[in-house]
PATORPA-844451 format. One record per residue (C-alpha): residue in one letter; z, y, x. Coordinates in Angstrom, 2 decimals, decimal comma. Example, Ala and Ser with C-alpha at 12.3 -4.5 7.8 and 13.67 -1.06 7.14 Angstrom:
2
+-----+---------+---------+---------+
| res |      up |   north |    east |
+-----+---------+---------+---------+
|   a |    7,80 |   -4,50 |   12,30 |
|   s |    7,14 |   -1,06 |   13,67 |
+-----+---------+---------+---------+
This chain:
384
+-----+---------+---------+---------+
| res |      up |   north |    east |
+-----+---------+---------+---------+
|   x |   -8,64 |   48,35 |   36,12 |
|   x |   -6,02 |   50,39 |   37,96 |
|   x |   -7,21 |   51,46 |   41,52 |
|   x |   -4,38 |   51,32 |   44,45 |
|   x |   -5,05 |   53,23 |   47,48 |
|   x |   -2,94 |   51,75 |   50,18 |
|   x |   -2,21 |   53,99 |   53,27 |
|   x |   -0,57 |   52,74 |   56,64 |
|   x |    0,45 |   53,92 |   59,77 |
|   x |   -0,89 |   51,16 |   62,33 |
|   x |   -2,79 |   48,07 |   61,32 |
|   x |   -1,74 |   46,15 |   64,32 |
|   x |    0,29 |   42,62 |   63,86 |
|   x |    3,55 |   43,36 |   62,47 |
|   x |    5,58 |   42,70 |   59,58 |
|   x |    4,50 |   45,40 |   57,13 |
|   x |    0,89 |   45,27 |   58,18 |
|   x |    0,83 |   41,59 |   57,72 |
|   x |    2,61 |   41,75 |   54,20 |
|   x |   -0,09 |   44,37 |   53,45 |
|   x |   -2,70 |   41,78 |   54,19 |
|   x |   -0,96 |   39,06 |   52,18 |
|   x |   -0,56 |   41,11 |   48,96 |
|   x |   -4,39 |   42,10 |   49,19 |
|   x |   -5,20 |   38,80 |   49,49 |
|   x |   -3,33 |   37,17 |   46,50 |
|   x |   -3,70 |   40,43 |   44,19 |
|   x |   -5,17 |   39,73 |   40,62 |
|   x |   -8,81 |   41,43 |   41,62 |
|   x |   -9,52 |   41,07 |   37,74 |
|   x |   -6,89 |   44,04 |   37,06 |
|   x |   -6,36 |   46,00 |   40,34 |
|   x |   -8,97 |   47,29 |   42,83 |
|   x |   -8,00 |   48,40 |   46,37 |
|   x |   -8,74 |   50,41 |   49,34 |
|   x |   -7,04 |   51,03 |   52,40 |
|   x |   -6,48 |   54,02 |   54,88 |
|   x |   -4,90 |   53,70 |   57,99 |
|   x |   -3,63 |   56,60 |   60,12 |
|   x |   -4,26 |   55,50 |   63,68 |
|   x |   -7,53 |   52,80 |   64,58 |
|   x |   -8,96 |   49,88 |   62,24 |
|   x |   -6,94 |   46,94 |   64,19 |
|   x |   -6,90 |   43,33 |   64,15 |
|   x |   -5,59 |   43,19 |   60,67 |
|   x |   -7,75 |   45,91 |   59,39 |
|   x |  -10,14 |   43,63 |   60,57 |
|   x |   -8,81 |   40,83 |   58,49 |
|   x |   -8,57 |   42,89 |   55,46 |
|   x |  -12,21 |   43,80 |   55,62 |
|   x |  -12,93 |   40,22 |   55,26 |
|   x |  -11,42 |   39,94 |   51,90 |
|   x |  -13,99 |   42,36 |   50,85 |
|   x |  -11,77 |   45,90 |   50,85 |
|   x |  -12,78 |   48,55 |   52,45 |
|   x |  -10,56 |   49,92 |   55,36 |
|   x |  -10,93 |   53,81 |   56,12 |
|   x |   -9,41 |   54,76 |   60,06 |
|   x |   -8,55 |   58,44 |   60,42 |
|   x |   -8,00 |   57,93 |   64,14 |
|   x |   -4,89 |   59,53 |   64,56 |
|   x |   -3,33 |   59,53 |   68,07 |
|   x |    0,05 |   57,87 |   67,81 |
|   x |    0,22 |   58,29 |   64,12 |
|   x |    1,60 |   61,28 |   64,25 |
|   x |    1,40 |   63,71 |   61,15 |
|   x |   -0,84 |   66,81 |   61,81 |
|   x |   -2,63 |   69,17 |   59,41 |
|   x |   -6,06 |   68,00 |   60,18 |
|   x |   -5,49 |   64,54 |   59,65 |
|   x |   -3,20 |   65,91 |   56,25 |
|   x |   -6,69 |   67,61 |   55,29 |
|   x |   -8,74 |   64,62 |   55,48 |
|   x |   -6,47 |   62,36 |   54,23 |
|   x |   -6,14 |   64,58 |   51,08 |
|   x |   -9,96 |   65,11 |   50,78 |
|   x |  -10,40 |   61,42 |   50,56 |
|   x |   -7,66 |   60,60 |   47,98 |
|   x |   -9,25 |   63,49 |   45,82 |
|   x |  -12,77 |   61,59 |   46,44 |
|   x |  -11,31 |   58,31 |   45,29 |
|   x |   -9,05 |   58,95 |   42,51 |
|   x |   -6,77 |   56,19 |   42,32 |
|   x |   -4,31 |   56,00 |   40,11 |
|   x |   -1,59 |   55,09 |   42,41 |
|   x |   -0,81 |   55,02 |   46,05 |
|   x |    1,21 |   52,60 |   47,84 |
|   x |    2,32 |   54,11 |   51,32 |
|   x |    3,78 |   51,77 |   54,59 |
|   x |    5,86 |   53,00 |   57,25 |
|   x |    7,91 |   56,27 |   57,96 |
|   x |    4,45 |   58,24 |   59,08 |
|   x |    2,09 |   56,92 |   56,55 |
|   x |    4,91 |   57,75 |   54,04 |
|   x |    5,24 |   61,46 |   54,97 |
|   x |    1,71 |   62,05 |   55,42 |
|   x |    0,33 |   59,77 |   52,28 |
|   x |    2,99 |   61,54 |   50,25 |
|   x |    2,00 |   65,36 |   50,77 |
|   x |   -1,88 |   64,38 |   50,42 |
|   x |   -1,36 |   62,96 |   47,29 |
|   x |    0,67 |   65,98 |   46,13 |
|   x |   -2,59 |   68,04 |   47,63 |
|   x |   -4,99 |   65,52 |   45,92 |
|   x |   -3,55 |   65,90 |   42,24 |
|   x |   -0,03 |   64,73 |   41,98 |
|   x |   -1,22 |   61,06 |   42,55 |
|   x |    1,84 |   58,78 |   41,89 |
|   x |    3,13 |   57,24 |   45,03 |
|   x |    4,96 |   54,22 |   46,20 |
|   x |    6,62 |   54,38 |   49,58 |
|   x |    7,13 |   51,44 |   51,83 |
|   x |   10,10 |   51,08 |   53,99 |
|   x |   10,56 |   48,24 |   56,55 |
|   x |   12,80 |   49,24 |   58,79 |
|   x |   16,79 |   48,71 |   58,87 |
|   x |   17,75 |   50,08 |   62,38 |
|   x |   17,60 |   53,53 |   63,65 |
|   x |   19,50 |   53,20 |   66,81 |
|   x |   18,06 |   55,82 |   69,06 |
|   x |   18,35 |   53,18 |   72,04 |
|   x |   15,67 |   51,10 |   69,95 |
|   x |   13,45 |   53,64 |   68,51 |
|   x |   10,78 |   56,49 |   69,95 |
|   x |   12,34 |   59,96 |   69,09 |
|   x |    9,30 |   60,44 |   66,79 |
|   x |   10,15 |   57,68 |   64,67 |
|   x |   13,55 |   58,72 |   64,05 |
|   x |   12,59 |   62,62 |   63,16 |
|   x |    9,96 |   61,08 |   60,62 |
|   x |   12,43 |   58,91 |   59,40 |
|   x |   14,95 |   61,71 |   58,61 |
|   x |   11,98 |   64,23 |   57,42 |
|   x |   11,19 |   61,54 |   54,94 |
|   x |   14,94 |   61,42 |   53,76 |
|   x |   14,58 |   65,32 |   52,82 |
|   x |   11,20 |   64,82 |   51,45 |
|   x |   12,07 |   61,33 |   49,34 |
|   x |   13,17 |   63,37 |   46,30 |
|   x |    9,85 |   65,17 |   45,79 |
|   x |    7,36 |   63,03 |   47,17 |
|   x |    8,30 |   59,48 |   46,64 |
|   x |    8,15 |   57,94 |   42,58 |
|   x |    9,26 |   54,87 |   44,14 |
|   x |   10,52 |   54,00 |   47,37 |
|   x |   10,27 |   50,14 |   47,95 |
|   x |   12,47 |   48,56 |   50,33 |
|   x |   11,49 |   45,29 |   52,01 |
|   x |   15,44 |   44,06 |   52,41 |
|   x |   18,97 |   44,97 |   50,94 |
|   x |   19,92 |   45,82 |   54,50 |
|   x |   16,88 |   48,51 |   54,87 |
|   x |   17,94 |   50,18 |   51,42 |
|   x |   21,49 |   50,53 |   52,63 |
|   x |   20,87 |   51,95 |   55,91 |
|   x |   18,27 |   54,76 |   54,21 |
|   x |   20,85 |   55,41 |   51,54 |
|   x |   23,49 |   56,39 |   54,35 |
|   x |   20,78 |   58,94 |   56,26 |
|   x |   20,05 |   60,34 |   52,56 |
|   x |   17,31 |   59,06 |   50,70 |
|   x |   17,10 |   59,41 |   47,26 |
|   x |   18,64 |   56,54 |   45,47 |
|   x |   16,75 |   56,96 |   42,36 |
|   x |   13,57 |   54,93 |   42,10 |
|   x |   14,70 |   52,82 |   44,86 |
|   x |   13,71 |   49,31 |   44,55 |
|   x |   14,17 |   45,78 |   46,89 |
|   x |   11,05 |   43,69 |   47,25 |
|   x |   11,32 |   41,19 |   49,93 |
|   x |    8,19 |   40,13 |   51,71 |
|   x |    6,66 |   37,22 |   50,71 |
|   x |    6,33 |   34,00 |   52,26 |
|   x |    2,84 |   31,89 |   51,75 |
|   x |    4,23 |   28,29 |   51,01 |
|   x |    0,72 |   26,99 |   51,06 |
|   x |   -0,05 |   27,92 |   54,91 |
|   x |    3,80 |   27,54 |   55,91 |
|   x |    4,93 |   23,99 |   55,00 |
|   x |    6,02 |   20,48 |   56,64 |
|   x |    3,46 |   19,13 |   58,98 |
|   x |    4,34 |   15,91 |   59,98 |
|   x |    1,43 |   16,21 |   62,86 |
|   x |    2,94 |   19,09 |   64,15 |
|   x |    5,70 |   17,95 |   66,01 |
|   x |    3,88 |   15,33 |   68,37 |
|   x |    0,95 |   18,00 |   69,08 |
|   x |    3,35 |   20,44 |   70,06 |
|   x |    4,98 |   18,41 |   72,49 |
|   x |    1,65 |   16,83 |   73,95 |
|   x |    0,47 |   20,46 |   74,36 |
|   x |    3,66 |   21,32 |   76,18 |
|   x |    3,69 |   18,24 |   78,06 |
|   x |    6,91 |   16,62 |   77,00 |
|   x |    8,58 |   13,68 |   75,57 |
|   x |    7,67 |   13,42 |   71,51 |
|   x |   11,45 |   13,59 |   71,31 |
|   x |   12,21 |   16,64 |   73,13 |
|   x |   14,40 |   19,11 |   71,05 |
|   x |   12,84 |   22,26 |   70,48 |
|   x |   14,41 |   25,48 |   69,55 |
|   x |   11,96 |   27,98 |   68,67 |
|   x |   11,99 |   31,95 |   68,72 |
|   x |    8,71 |   34,12 |   67,61 |
|   x |    8,52 |   37,64 |   67,95 |
|   x |    7,24 |   40,44 |   69,94 |
|   x |    8,98 |   41,73 |   73,13 |
|   x |   10,79 |   44,72 |   71,72 |
|   x |   14,27 |   45,92 |   72,26 |
|   x |   15,72 |   44,89 |   68,76 |
|   x |   14,13 |   41,28 |   69,06 |
|   x |   17,12 |   40,81 |   71,90 |
|   x |   15,26 |   38,39 |   73,83 |
|   x |   18,20 |   38,73 |   76,46 |
|   x |   20,82 |   37,55 |   73,94 |
|   x |   18,42 |   34,66 |   73,37 |
|   x |   18,28 |   33,79 |   76,77 |
|   x |   22,09 |   34,24 |   77,76 |
|   x |   22,65 |   31,75 |   74,78 |
|   x |   20,02 |   29,13 |   75,99 |
|   x |   21,74 |   29,35 |   79,24 |
|   x |   25,12 |   28,57 |   77,76 |
|   x |   23,43 |   25,57 |   75,52 |
|   x |   21,50 |   23,94 |   78,56 |
|   x |   24,66 |   23,58 |   80,55 |
|   x |   26,00 |   21,34 |   78,04 |
|   x |   22,41 |   19,96 |   76,45 |
|   x |   20,32 |   19,97 |   79,40 |
|   x |   17,54 |   17,89 |   77,59 |
|   x |   16,93 |   20,87 |   75,03 |
|   x |   13,43 |   22,81 |   75,48 |
|   x |   13,22 |   26,47 |   74,27 |
|   x |    9,63 |   27,65 |   72,90 |
|   x |    8,98 |   31,29 |   72,69 |
|   x |    5,90 |   33,17 |   71,29 |
|   x |    4,66 |   36,65 |   70,51 |
|   x |    3,00 |   39,68 |   72,08 |
|   x |    4,49 |   40,28 |   75,50 |
|   x |    6,43 |   36,92 |   75,78 |
|   x |    4,25 |   35,79 |   78,63 |
|   x |    5,30 |   34,76 |   82,36 |
|   x |    3,70 |   38,14 |   83,49 |
|   x |    6,87 |   39,97 |   81,75 |
|   x |    8,81 |   40,14 |   84,53 |
|   x |   12,03 |   41,60 |   82,68 |
|   x |   11,85 |   38,26 |   80,59 |
|   x |   11,16 |   36,09 |   83,52 |
|   x |   13,97 |   37,46 |   85,37 |
|   x |   16,30 |   36,79 |   82,51 |
|   x |   14,98 |   32,93 |   82,40 |
|   x |   15,59 |   33,05 |   86,22 |
|   x |   18,91 |   34,23 |   86,09 |
|   x |   19,71 |   31,68 |   83,32 |
|   x |   18,17 |   28,60 |   85,43 |
|   x |   15,97 |   27,96 |   82,42 |
|   x |   12,31 |   28,06 |   84,34 |
|   x |   12,12 |   24,60 |   83,63 |
|   x |   12,91 |   24,93 |   79,98 |
|   x |   11,11 |   27,56 |   78,87 |
|   x |    7,67 |   27,65 |   77,25 |
|   x |    6,03 |   31,24 |   77,04 |
|   x |    3,19 |   30,90 |   74,59 |
|   x |    2,21 |   34,63 |   74,03 |
|   x |    0,31 |   35,44 |   71,02 |
|   x |   -0,72 |   32,60 |   68,91 |
|   x |   -2,86 |   31,80 |   66,01 |
|   x |   -1,35 |   28,52 |   65,10 |
|   x |    2,26 |   29,70 |   63,49 |
|   x |    2,25 |   27,27 |   60,82 |
|   x |    1,91 |   24,39 |   63,22 |
|   x |    4,34 |   26,04 |   65,99 |
|   x |    6,85 |   26,78 |   63,29 |
|   x |    6,64 |   23,36 |   61,57 |
|   x |    6,86 |   21,44 |   65,10 |
|   x |   10,27 |   22,87 |   65,82 |
|   x |   13,98 |   21,12 |   65,53 |
|   x |   15,69 |   24,53 |   65,04 |
|   x |   14,14 |   28,10 |   64,86 |
|   x |   15,98 |   30,79 |   65,86 |
|   x |   16,29 |   34,54 |   65,59 |
|   x |   18,36 |   36,63 |   68,09 |
|   x |   17,82 |   40,12 |   67,04 |
|   x |   20,35 |   43,27 |   66,77 |
|   x |   17,97 |   44,79 |   64,22 |
|   x |   15,84 |   43,61 |   61,48 |
|   x |   14,67 |   44,57 |   57,67 |
|   x |   13,48 |   40,95 |   56,08 |
|   x |   12,39 |   38,78 |   59,79 |
|   x |    9,14 |   37,13 |   58,25 |
|   x |    9,23 |   34,71 |   60,84 |
|   x |   12,42 |   33,38 |   59,68 |
|   x |   11,20 |   32,97 |   56,14 |
|   x |    8,14 |   30,86 |   57,61 |
|   x |   10,25 |   28,20 |   59,34 |
|   x |   12,34 |   27,68 |   56,26 |
|   x |    9,11 |   27,44 |   54,28 |
|   x |    8,24 |   24,77 |   57,30 |
|   x |   11,18 |   23,17 |   56,19 |
|   x |   13,08 |   23,83 |   59,67 |
|   x |   16,72 |   24,83 |   59,67 |
|   x |   17,31 |   28,25 |   61,52 |
|   x |   20,18 |   29,48 |   63,57 |
|   x |   19,93 |   33,30 |   63,30 |
|   x |   21,54 |   36,43 |   63,93 |
|   x |   23,49 |   38,76 |   61,45 |
|   x |   20,68 |   41,06 |   61,53 |
|   x |   19,18 |   42,90 |   58,54 |
|   x |   18,73 |   40,16 |   55,77 |
|   x |   18,74 |   37,42 |   57,93 |
|   x |   22,17 |   35,71 |   56,81 |
|   x |   21,02 |   36,61 |   53,00 |
|   x |   17,80 |   35,01 |   53,47 |
|   x |   19,19 |   31,62 |   55,56 |
|   x |   22,19 |   31,43 |   52,97 |
|   x |   24,05 |   27,81 |   53,41 |
|   x |   20,39 |   26,29 |   54,63 |
|   x |   21,34 |   27,20 |   58,28 |
|   x |   23,95 |   29,11 |   60,94 |
|   x |   24,70 |   32,73 |   61,51 |
|   x |   26,11 |   34,15 |   64,41 |
|   x |   27,28 |   37,80 |   65,15 |
|   x |   24,91 |   40,07 |   66,65 |
|   x |   24,84 |   40,74 |   70,83 |
|   x |   26,96 |   37,32 |   71,06 |
|   x |   25,33 |   34,85 |   73,19 |
|   x |   28,05 |   32,17 |   73,19 |
|   x |   28,29 |   32,54 |   69,08 |
|   x |   24,32 |   31,77 |   68,90 |
|   x |   24,63 |   29,10 |   71,23 |
|   x |   27,48 |   27,64 |   69,36 |
|   x |   25,27 |   27,72 |   65,91 |
|   x |   22,64 |   25,81 |   67,72 |
|   x |   25,25 |   23,22 |   68,78 |
|   x |   26,21 |   22,66 |   65,43 |
|   x |   22,55 |   22,58 |   64,29 |
|   x |   21,92 |   19,77 |   67,04 |
|   x |   25,29 |   17,71 |   66,39 |
|   x |   24,46 |   16,99 |   62,85 |
|   x |   21,17 |   14,79 |   64,04 |
|   x |   17,76 |   14,71 |   62,63 |
|   x |   18,58 |   13,45 |   59,13 |
|   x |   21,28 |   16,29 |   58,41 |
|   x |   18,96 |   18,81 |   59,97 |
|   x |   15,93 |   17,43 |   57,88 |
|   x |   17,96 |   17,70 |   55,01 |
|   x |   18,95 |   21,35 |   55,44 |
|   x |   15,20 |   22,31 |   56,29 |
|   x |   14,59 |   21,00 |   52,62 |
|   x |   16,94 |   22,80 |   51,24 |
|   x |   15,52 |   26,01 |   53,14 |
|   x |   12,03 |   25,54 |   51,88 |
|   x |   13,49 |   25,17 |   48,13 |
|   x |   15,46 |   28,65 |   49,08 |
|   x |   12,06 |   30,49 |   49,92 |
|   x |   10,29 |   29,09 |   47,03 |
|   x |   13,03 |   29,84 |   44,41 |
|   x |   13,30 |   33,85 |   46,20 |
|   x |   10,86 |   35,00 |   48,79 |
|   x |    7,47 |   32,94 |   47,57 |
|   x |    4,55 |   35,29 |   48,20 |
|   x |    2,82 |   34,57 |   44,71 |
|   x |    6,42 |   36,12 |   42,88 |
|   x |    6,67 |   38,98 |   45,33 |
|   x |    3,24 |   39,86 |   44,54 |
|   x |    3,81 |   39,80 |   40,86 |
|   x |    6,67 |   42,47 |   41,60 |
|   x |    4,24 |   44,89 |   43,24 |
|   x |    1,70 |   44,51 |   40,46 |
|   x |    4,48 |   45,84 |   37,98 |
|   x |    5,46 |   48,54 |   40,00 |
|   x |    1,47 |   49,85 |   40,06 |
|   x |    1,22 |   49,22 |   36,59 |
|   x |    4,10 |   51,34 |   35,84 |
|   x |    2,83 |   54,16 |   38,39 |
|   x |   -0,61 |   54,23 |   36,86 |
|   x |    1,18 |   54,64 |   33,51 |
|   x |    3,30 |   57,58 |   34,63 |
|   x |    0,35 |   59,13 |   36,18 |
|   x |   -1,33 |   58,95 |   32,70 |
|   x |    1,46 |   60,67 |   31,29 |
|   x |    1,75 |   63,26 |   33,81 |
|   x |   -2,00 |   64,18 |   33,28 |
|   x |   -1,40 |   64,62 |   29,69 |
|   x |    1,52 |   66,70 |   29,94 |
+-----+---------+---------+---------+
């Protein structure tokens, strides 16, 4: 039995956090045991992981900033647990986990990178500082560096991350949860008080500068001028009518009667499957899970060329330049003009593309192979 300890910066709802949950939910329990340590508080994803029967311990660090006391406590926990390998997730955990692993006895470590844009306008200074510090330590603290996207690997190579042991493992999409659902279309339109044939373009994502909701709203205003029947459905943290900045953009585009702000939702497979077109308006991404999830639901996507979005969509949807609302509106318009039958064909091809390249079970097997190799390396090093 190979014992893996996962160290993660936070366990709020986000791409890396949910990928950890999905990985733990599908790993081979006969071959691997797991424990999770979170630098901050346990959070909602921590509760989900505990329901899998996996222990979650929280260091309770403020802002998840590395500090000597937290490092010492983490090293003590690792020395007591004696794992065969450690997987860290996100910059703060990569740095602190890598240092603690050395203190605890040179335990093999795989870093996890889930970021591809270090634009100072979109990231906290502390995040950029820790990311650059990790570049310096990447040659000594990491036995593997696992990137969630090809764009993330390129971006970090440019700032000095060690190319040795770099590996891309895409985020996995659960094809059992996210799948075409003929009933979702009618049920969501009833919920929103719309006609059964109303055309819906959807955007799922928290309110964050890199998601570029302003770009989305500008594109929506462009499209709505020519196609007043289209409606826009948005969900995610901060996507509510209390968000004054978002509402101001909606009002500026005369879109109030055509936008539906749903906040955080617990029925994402249903929402995705109900869309005619799924969108991403981001200027910064790694591997956007929501695009893969929409594709798995058989929904064609129109996305900006951020992170690995274009790679994911391939020829099953449309790609527009970043920060270009007219181009994004034109991409939506092209998919609308193809009609329902052609969009359905694109959606079928999109689901097949996810099955071939991003299916969760395939991704889990790739992580398991990394952990087996790290455990073997650890045994060799222990004999030397």
